[in-house]
N, C-alpha and C positions, 0 to 999 in steps of 0.2 A: 427751294427759293422762286416764288412766286411772282414777286413784283419785278417788273423791268427797269422801273426807276424807283428812287426815293426822294420825295419831294418835300423840302423842309423851307415852309416860307420864311424863316428868319434868315436863311443864307443869302449871300450877295451872290450874285450871277455867277462870277469866277469860282466860287467856292462851290456852288450847286452844280457848276460844269465839273469841276473836279470831284465830286462826290458820286456824279453818274458814270464818269469815265472809270473812275476806281470798281464801283459797283458793277458795272457790266463786265469788266475783265474778271472778277471774282465769281460772278455767276457762270460765265463761260467756262472757267476753267474747274469750277467745283466739282462736275460728273467725272472728269478722269482722276482729280485727285483723290475723290472717294474712292474710286475702282483700285487705285494703288493702295490705298489705306486698307481696303479689304483684302488685296493678297496679303499684305504684311500682317495683318490682324489673322487670316486663316479662313477668312468668310466669304471668299469667292465661292460660287457654285461650279460644280462641275460642269463642262459642256461636253454633254453625252453627244455621240454621233448617232445613238439611235439604232446601233447594229449589234453589238455583241453584250447588251447589259439587258437582262429579262425586266418586264415592268415592273415586278415587285419590288425591284432591287434599285430603280433609279433614284429613289429618295435615300439611299443610303448616306449617313453624314461622315465623309471622308474629308481628312485635314492633311495637308503637307506644308512644312514648315520652311521650305526652300528659299521663298522670298525674303522672309524675316531674317534667315539665317545669311543671305546674301546681304543684308543692312547691318545686322548685329556684328557680323565678323569684320567688317570693315571699320565700323563706328567704334570697336573697342581698341583697336588700333589708333585711333584719332584721340587721345586723351590730352586734355587742356589742364596742364599741373597749376598754370599760373601765369604771371607777367614777369618779365625781367624789369628793372628799373635802375635809375644813375643813382640813387641814395636811399639810405634806410627809412628817411622819413616819407618819401614817396612810396616806397615799399610797404609800410604801415598802413598808408591810406588805401594802398591797392587792395591788401589784405583784408582791410576793415569793408571796404566795398564788396569785395566776393564773398565776405561772410556774411554780410546783410543780406544780398540776394541769393544765397546758397548756390552760387555758381558751379560749385564743384558737382552739384546734383543737375543743374538747370544745363549747364552745357551738352552734356551727354544727350539730353532729351531733344536739345535744339539740333543737334548733328542727326540724331534718328529721324527727325522730321524732314531735314533738310535732304536726306538722303532718300527718303519716302517720296518726296512731291518736288524735289530738285532745288527747293529752295525754302530756308526758314527765314524770320525777321527778327532781329534784335532790336527792342525799343528802349531808349533810355529817357527817363522823367526825373523831374524832381519831386521829392516826397513831400507830403504834408506833415513835417514832424509834430506839430500840434496836435495830430490826431495818432501819433505813434509809429508813423512811417520813417523809415531811415532817410537820410538825407536826398541818396539818389536809388531809384529803382531802375533795374534792368529786368526787362521782360520778354520772353521769347515767342513768338507766335508762328503758328504753323499755317500753311497756304490754304488751309480750310477756313481760316476766320482773319485774314489778312492778306492783302495784297497792295503793290506800289505801282506806280509809272517811273519807268527808268528814264534817266535824262543820259542820254548816249555822250552827249558833249563833256558835260561837268562829271559823269561817271557818279552819280549820286540819284538818290530817288527825289523825284519832283513832288511827288504827294503820296500820300499812304493811307489806307482805310483800314482800321482796326475795328471789327465787330465783336463786342462784349456779350450782349445778350441776345437771342432770337425768339420768335414765337414757335407755334407749333409748324407754322407754315415753312420756317426757314428764314423768315423776313427780320430784318435787325428792329430791335426796340431798345438798344442802347449801342452807340458806337462813338470812336473816335477818328476824325478826320485832321490828319497831319499836313499841314502844309510850312512853307518858309517862314520859321520865327512865330508860327501859330499853330497851336492845337485848338480843336473846335471839339467840344463835348457834347453829344446830343442824345437825348433820351426822350423816348415816347411813353405817352400815358393816352391811351385809347387812339384816337388820332391826332392828339396835339403833341408837338415836339417842343422840348424846351431846350436852348441852345447855351452854352457857357464858353466863352473865349478866354483863352490864356495865352499870352503873349512871352516870347523869349527871346533870347540871342543864339541860338543853337541850330539854326535852318530846320530841315528835316531830321529830327534827330532818331532815325531808323536806320539799320544797316542790314541788306541782304545778305544771308548766310547761303552761299551759291555753290552747289555741288555741278563739276564739268561745265563751266560757263563757256559759250562760245559767242563768236561775233552775231550769228544771226539769232541766237539764244541767251540773252544776258542774264536769265533767271536758272539757266542751267538745263540740265537733263535729269530725270528721275534715275535712281538705281536700280528700281524695278523697271526696266525697260520693255519695250514690246516684246524683244526676243526672251527676256526673263520670263513674261506672262506666258507665253507662247510654250515655251519649255517646261514651265510649272505645270500649263494645263496637260500637256502630254504625259508628264510623269503622272500626274494624278488620274489620267483616265487607265494608265498602266495599272496604278495601284488598285483600282475600281475593277479591271477585268480579272486581277489576281484575287480579288474577294470573292468575285463570282466563281471563278475556278474554284478556290475552296470551298465555298458554300456546294458547289454541285459534286465535289469530289467524292462522295459517298454514292451518288447516282449513276451508276454504271450507264455507258451507252449501249443502247440494244438495237438490234435489227431484225424485225418481224416478219419472218418467210411465211408466204401462203395464207396471209391474213385478207379479210375484206374490207370495206370501208367502215362497217359497224364496228371495229375495233378503235377507230378514232373519232367516234361520235358520241355526244352524251344522251342522256336518256330522253331528250326532247328531239334527237336527229341532228342536232347542229354539231359541226366539225369542231373539233377540240383547237385550242391555239398549240402552238408549238410547244410552248413551255409548260401547258398542262399534260401534254403526252411526255415529254421529257421527264417531266418531276412525278409523274404518275409510279407510285409504289408497288400497286397492286393491280396485275391486269386480270380480268376473267372475261373469257370468251370461248365460244362453241366451236364446234368443227366445221369445215367450211363444206361448199355445196357437194364435194367427191368423198364427206366423211374425213377427211386428213385434219390432224391437229396441226395448227399454226406453228411452226418451229421458231423459237427466239434464241439469237446470238446476241452474246454480250463482249462488250469490250472495254479495256481498262480506260480510265479518265486521263484527261490530256494532264501532264506534270506541270508544275508551277516554274519550271527551269525557264521557259521562253520569255516570260513576264519579267524575271529575275534578270535576266539577261537585257531585256530591254531597258527596263527601268536603270542599269548600270550605263547603259547608252546615253539617256537621258542626262544621267548625274554628271557623266564627262563632258557631254555638251554644255550642261549647265555651269559646270565649275570652270570651263574655258571661258565662257561669257562673263563670269562675275569676278573671274582670278582669285576664287577661293579654293582651296584643295578639295579634291574629291572626297576625303576621309571625313571632311567637315558634313558632308551630306549623308554620312552612315553607310558608305560604301567603302568597305575593306577592299586595300588593293594587295597587302603584303602581310602575310604571317610573322615575318622575322621583325625584330625590333628595328626602329629607325635610327640611323645614325645623327648625329648633329648636322651634318653636311648636308643630307638628304633631307633632312627637316628643313632645314634653310632654304636649300634649292627650292623645294616644292611650293614655298611660301614667296619666293622673289616677286612675283608679279602683284602679290596681296601688298607687299611692302612697297613697291613701286605706288601703286593704286593709292596707299595711305599717305604716303608723302605727298602727292598731287593732290589729295583732298585737303591737307591741313595747309598746304601752300595757298589752295583757294578761300579756305577760312580765315586765315590770318589777318587779310587786310580788315574784314568785319569786326573780328574781335579787337584789333589794333585802335580802331576808331571809335568802337563803342567804351573800351575804357578809356581812351583820352578824352571822350566827351564826358564821360561820368565822372573824371577827375576835375574837368573845370566846373561841372555844375556842383561836385562837393566842395571845394574852397576855392574855386577860381586859380589852379595850379596855371603858372604861366606856361605859354606854347614852348618855350625851348626844353622845359623838362618834360611836358607831354610827349613831346615828339620821340623821346627816349624810350618809352613804353611799347614794350612788344610781346606778344603771347610767346609762352614757353609750352612746347608739347613734348610728351614722353617720348622716348626713343621707339619708333613704330616696329622695330624689331623685338624689342623687351628682352634683351642678351639676358644670359645667367649671370649670376655674380661672378664666377669664373671667368666668365667670358669679358665682361666689364672690367674687370682689375686686372686682367691680360693687357687689354687694351688701353686702359689708364696708365699702368706700368710704363707701357712703351712711350706714351705722349709725356709723361711725368720726364722720363729720361731725357728726351729731345728738349724739353722745357722745363728746367728743375725749379723755375719761381712758382711755378703753379703748384707745388706740392704745399705752400703756405697759404694757400689761397681758398676762398669756398668755391671757384670753378674747379679747382684741383678735386674735391671732394665729389663734386657732380659728375666727374668723368667716371666713378666708380658706381654711377647709377644709383645711388642714395636720393631718397624723396626728400621733398622740401621740408617735411616735419622732422627728418632726421638732421637735416642739416640745420635747422634751427635749434633744435638741441645740442648740436655739436657745438654751436657758436656759444650757447650760454654756457655749456662744460668750459669751452676754452677759456671763456671770461674768469668762468670762477677759479680753473687753475692758475691762471695769470695772477688774479687776486691774491690768491695764497702765496704765490712766490714772491710777490710784493711785500705781503704781510712779513713772509720769513726774513726778506731783507732789511726791513726797518727794525724788526726785532733783533735782529743780528748788529744792526748799527747802534740801536740802543744798548746794547748789552756792552759793545766796545767802548761807548762812552763812559759809562759808571764803572766800567773795570780800569784799576791802575794797572802799571806796569809789572808789580809783583804777584798779581792774581788776586789780592785782596779787592774787596768791593767797598768803596766809599758811600756811604749814606748819603742821599740828596739833601742838599741845603735848604 
């Protein structure tokens, strides 16, 4: 991003000020956000200390996926299954909005971006139906292409900038500036900007999806923290050192006794480098001044064990920092099968982290769906306020465990047995529940038909068992 400011002549002063404020914030945060994205994508360079790595191996391409594992392991525990509503009609509208926007796919992607950059953004706009768009469009933006100014008093975004397209220098060629009840679309052709304003009644239709917010950082903190990056670098250097050791394993260490300087110089009389001497496979030299042949002592190469133990140490520290089990990092801790209780205990911190994450994401998803319903068909505020996000159980219990817990709950509250809530206790997903309701209606319909058939038979049957023909 080369431009310090984006100047659009057709904007009013307060609009230009809002654009400059958002653009300045996006430009300042981009380097750190790109760095964290590089750690997630495995594109971060090894920070070599220049001590133990030979020059010809400093460009070796090594990748460690621990930062991505820290993000993905948590994100998979935070599954948005849908939204709970107060009526079947409202539920049908919510389902349609989710289907139109593929939220089953979009929500996990927004979660990943939120964990990497500390925040992502959910943008809700009205679609252009004449061009084939759905009535409502929910778009997730990451912190590399969007940013907003937080209003601490009202706890909403005051303004938001979404960069749609950029040139090769990273400067915007198409953007949208969201202001209260106003969307400003701007596109550039050469040095000329074209502006299109669209008014509405939905404030700033953007909600931040924040991970670990706090008072000093309303946009939260990244899952790939400085501690995580530091441990990632240390582990990657350990892997690199183990590669160096493996590469040199066949080169035994030697001590040359009684040799003069000519054994360590090249044909031009220049002193050989350390690595040239170590990697030399064939040494040819004459006798010394006293006529003695130099004596060569050989030592076995260093084993991989210290590197393995050091990597295990980094893995333990990394697991403690990210609340994920060390086995998820590829480090075996026990050859015996893990019991269900031990498995649960080893992930207790991860479960707590996932529950805190979904608690933090819920207000953004609730506001987003409420705004989408209002845009869709003007659903009244009373109904909208009853819409809440529904998250999958972060513990993902087994069928047996879920059935046992459901049985104990229904034993205390028998009326749940004949409700959809009772079926949810058993851990069934929404697709199963929908099919179960259809099947229940079909069976009830069949029972009603059987009753009607029986009633009709009784009407035409007389008392002696004969059947009178209808008049």
